[in-house]
N, C-alpha and C positions, 0 to 999 in steps of 0.2 A: 468645514474652513471657511471663514470669513473671506471677503474680497481682499482686504488689508492684509490679511496672512497671507493669502495666495501670492498679492504682489511683493510682499518681503521675501517669501521662500524662492520666487523666480529672481530675486534680485533687481526687482524694476525699481528704477528711480525716476519715476513719473512725477510730475509736477505736484500731485497729490498726495505723493507717500509721506509729506510732513505732516499730514492731516488726520483727525480721528472722526469717525462719524458720531451722531447722537446715539445711536442704536449700540455701537461699540464702547461709547462711555456709560451706557446704562448698565450694559454687561459686566463692565469693569468695577463698578461700586456695588452692582447687585440690586439696582433699583430700576424703575421703569422710566420710559422715556418722558413722561411727563413729569416724573420727581426732576430728572434732569433740567427740563424746561422751567420748573418752578425755580429750581437753585440758580440758574440764570437771572430771572426775574429778580431774584432777592441778593443777587450780585454776590454769591457764593462761589459762581465759576464765571469765567470770563464769556464775553458775548461772541457767538460762534460766525463763523462766514456763513452766509446765505447764499445758496447757488439754487435757484429754482426752488422745489420743495426740501432741499437736502440742507441741513445744518452741519457745518464741518468746524472741528475745534482745531486749531494749530498747536501741534503737540507741544512744541517747546514754550509758546506762552501760557500754556495750560500748566506746565510742570514747573513754571517759574511763579506763576499764580498760587498753585499749592503750596510749594514750598515757603513762599512769603506768609501765606495763612497760617503753616506750621510755625515757622519762626516768632510770628505776631501771638499764636497761642500759648506760647511755650515763654514768652517774655513776662516778666513782673507786673503787674498792673498798680499803678498807684490811683488808689479811690479817695476822693475827697470824705474829709470827718464830717459825721454828721453831728447835729447840733443836739444835745440833750435838751429834753423838754423839762421846764421847771414845775 
């Protein structure tokens, strides 16, 4: 059981209960922590809050960011027409 799961189970509403660690993010997506770092660099994920060596993602901001990406991906895209060569 992770630390966050233990907090949630005990009903502890501490200051950090609204955050998820980089390790928890990696497990949730089934990727390595390095991949999560790369996604942040590529702006596929929002920047985490850095506390010492820890990287914490705000859950609500993360959810909003992912929902916006899904909506953007599902919207029709308008592409400019290519000119034909003669």
